[in-house]
C-alpha positions in Angstrom: -14.0 -5.6 -14.8 -13.3 -8.2 -17.5 -12.6 -11.7 -16.1 -10.5 -13.2 -18.9 -7.5 -15.1 -17.6 -4.6 -15.2 -20.0 -2.0 -16.4 -17.5 -2.1 -20.2 -18.0 -1.5 -19.9 -21.8 1.0 -17.0 -21.4 3.0 -18.8 -18.7 3.1 -22.0 -20.8 4.4 -20.0 -23.8 6.9 -18.2 -21.6 8.3 -21.6 -20.5 8.4 -22.8 -24.1 10.4 -19.7 -25.2 12.5 -18.9 -22.3 12.6 -21.9 -19.9 11.1 -22.4 -16.5 12.1 -19.5 -14.2 12.2 -22.1 -11.4 14.8 -24.2 -13.1 17.4 -21.7 -14.2 21.0 -22.9 -13.6 22.5 -20.0 -11.7 26.0 -21.2 -12.5 25.7 -21.9 -16.3 22.9 -19.5 -17.4 23.7 -15.9 -18.0 21.9 -14.4 -15.0 21.4 -10.7 -14.4 19.5 -8.6 -12.0 15.9 -7.7 -12.9 16.9 -4.1 -12.0 19.3 -4.2 -15.0 16.4 -5.1 -17.2 13.8 -2.5 -16.3 13.4 0.6 -14.2 12.0 0.0 -10.7 9.7 2.8 -9.5 11.0 5.4 -12.0 10.6 9.1 -11.0 7.5 11.1 -12.0 7.7 13.2 -15.1 8.2 16.8 -13.9 6.5 18.2 -17.0 3.2 17.2 -15.3 3.6 20.0 -12.9 2.4 22.5 -15.5 -0.7 20.4 -16.3 -2.8 20.7 -13.2 -6.1 20.3 -15.0 -5.0 17.3 -17.1 -7.2 14.2 -16.7 -5.5 11.0 -15.8 -6.5 7.5 -15.0 -6.9 6.5 -11.4 -6.3 2.9 -10.4 -6.8 1.8 -6.8 -5.7 -1.7 -5.7 -9.3 -2.9 -6.2 -9.1 -2.1 -9.9 -6.4 -4.7 -10.5 -7.3 -8.4 -10.6 -5.2 -11.5 -10.0 -5.4 -12.3 -13.7 -3.9 -9.1 -15.1 -7.2 -7.4 -15.8 -7.6 -3.6 -15.1 -10.6 -1.4 -14.6 -9.8 1.9 -16.3 -13.1 3.5 -15.7 -12.0 6.0 -13.0 -10.3 9.3 -13.9 -9.2 12.3 -11.9 -7.5 15.6 -12.5 -3.8 15.6 -12.0 -4.1 18.3 -9.3 -6.2 15.7 -7.2 -3.5 13.0 -7.3 -0.1 14.7 -7.7 0.7 13.9 -4.1 0.4 10.7 -2.1 -0.1 8.3 -5.0 2.0 6.2 -7.3 2.5 7.5 -10.8 2.8 5.3 -13.9 2.4 5.5 -17.7 1.2 3.3 -20.5 3.0 0.0 -20.8 4.3 0.1 -17.2 3.9 -3.1 -15.1 2.2 -2.7 -11.8 3.1 -5.1 -9.0 1.1 -5.2 -5.8 3.7 -5.2 -2.9 1.5 -5.5 0.2 0.2 -8.8 1.7 -2.1 -10.6 0.7 -2.4 -8.8 -2.7 1.1 -9.8 -3.6 0.7 -13.5 -2.8 -2.6 -13.5 -4.6 -0.9 -12.4 -7.8 -2.3 -8.9 -8.3 -0.5 -7.1 -11.1 -0.9 -6.0 -14.7 0.5 -4.2 -17.7 -1.4 -0.9 -17.9 -2.4 0.3 -21.3 -4.9 2.8 -22.6 -4.5 5.2 -19.7 -6.3 8.5 -19.9 -3.7 10.8 -21.7 -1.3 7.9 -21.3 -0.8 8.7 -17.6 -2.1 7.0 -14.4 -2.0 7.4 -10.6 -2.9 4.8 -8.1 -2.3 3.0 -4.8 1.0 3.6 -3.0 1.0 -0.2 -2.6 2.1 -0.7 -6.2 5.7 -1.1 -7.4 6.2 0.1 -10.9 8.4 -1.8 -13.3 9.1 0.1 -16.6 10.6 -1.7 -19.6 13.8 -0.2 -21.1 13.4 0.6 -24.8 15.5 -1.8 -26.9 16.2 -4.0 -24.0 13.0 -5.3 -22.4 9.3 -5.9 -23.2 6.6 -5.1 -20.5 4.8 -8.4 -21.2 7.9 -10.4 -20.6 8.4 -8.6 -17.3 4.8 -9.0 -16.3 4.4 -12.7 -16.9 7.8 -13.3 -15.2 6.4 -11.7 -12.1 3.3 -13.9 -12.2 5.1 -17.3 -11.7 4.7 -18.9 -8.3 8.5 -19.1 -7.9 8.7 -15.3 -8.2 5.8 -14.6 -5.8 7.1 -17.1 -3.2 10.6 -15.6 -3.2 8.9 -12.1 -2.9 6.9 -13.4 0.1 10.0 -14.8 1.8 11.7 -11.4 1.5 8.8 -9.3 2.7 9.4 -6.8 5.5 7.1 -5.2 8.1 4.7 -6.4 10.7 1.9 -8.9 10.3 -0.9 -7.7 8.0 1.4 -4.8 6.8 4.2 -6.9 5.2 5.5 -5.6 1.9 7.8 -6.6 -0.9 10.7 -4.2 -1.1 12.0 -2.5 -4.2 15.4 -3.9 -3.5 14.0 -7.5 -3.8 12.7 -6.6 -7.3 16.0 -5.0 -8.3 18.2 -7.8 -7.1 16.0 -10.8 -8.3 18.1 -12.9 -10.7 16.7 -13.5 -14.2 17.8 -14.7 -17.6 17.3 -11.8 -20.0 16.2 -13.1 -23.5 17.0 -11.2 -26.7 14.7 -8.2 -27.3 13.4 -9.8 -30.5 12.3 -12.9 -28.6 10.7 -10.8 -25.9 8.7 -8.8 -28.5 7.6 -12.1 -30.1 6.3 -13.2 -26.8 4.6 -9.8 -26.3 2.8 -10.2 -29.7 1.6 -13.6 -28.6 0.2 -12.2 -25.3 -1.6 -9.4 -27.2 -3.0 -11.9 -29.7 -4.5 -14.2 -27.1 -5.8 -11.1 -25.2 -7.6 -9.9 -28.3 -8.9 -13.4 -29.0 -10.2 -13.8 -25.5 -11.9 -10.4 -25.6 -13.6 -11.2 -28.9 -14.9 -14.4 -27.4 -16.3 -12.6 -24.4 -17.9 -10.0 -26.6 -19.6 -12.7 -28.7 -20.8 -14.5 -25.6 -22.3 -11.3 -24.3 -24.0 -10.6 -27.6 -25.5 -14.1 -27.5 -26.7 -13.6 -24.0 -28.3 -10.3 -24.9 -30.1 -11.9 -27.9 -31.4 -14.7 -25.6 -32.6 -12.2 -23.0 -34.4 -10.2 -25.7 -36.1 -13.3 -27.1 -37.3 -14.3 -23.6 -39.1 -11.0 -23.1 
C-alpha cells in the first residue's frame, strides 16, 4: 500500500479556504448538519442483484490507512459479498467507525474501484457526496481533523473494545457548508498534491531500482 501522507497539506489548505472546524462560531456562522450535506450509509443499488458474476473491489479494514491510502488489489465476485458487507461506489468516503480504527484516523475517498463498485468491512460508515452540493474530498478532509475524531469518540456507543461511532452522530454533526465551487476548488488541490506525491514516489522507486541494478 502506498504510504504518501497528504493530510498535513490538505488540512492546512482546508483551514485557509474554509476556516478551522474547531473554531466555528455556532451562533454567527451558517451551520447545518453533515447529514444535510451528504448521504450517510446510502442503500445498495438493487440493479446489482442481476449481476451475480460481476467483479467488484473488496476492501477490508486492513486495506485502509490512517493517511487516506487504499489498497485496491483485492477483488471478488458480487455473489461472494452481496450479504454481510458494506457496499460503496467510486468517490464515496469511508469512515472507520470502530475503536481504535476511528481514533487512529482510518478513512479515505475510494476511487478506481473494480467496475466502480466496492464491498468491505461492516465497520465502515459510508458518506456519499450529493451532486451539485458537496465534494467528497471536502467531506473526507473534514472528517480527518482531530476535533471531528474527538467528538466522534465522545459519542461512541457499546462496550469496551467494541465501541462504535453511530450514524446519527455523523448525520447530526454541525458543519459550515461552503459553496460547491469552493469545494471543487479544494478537491482539485487535493488531487493535484496526490498526483505530485505519487510522481515523487515513482521517481524515488526508479532511482532505488537503478542503484540496486548498479550494485549487482
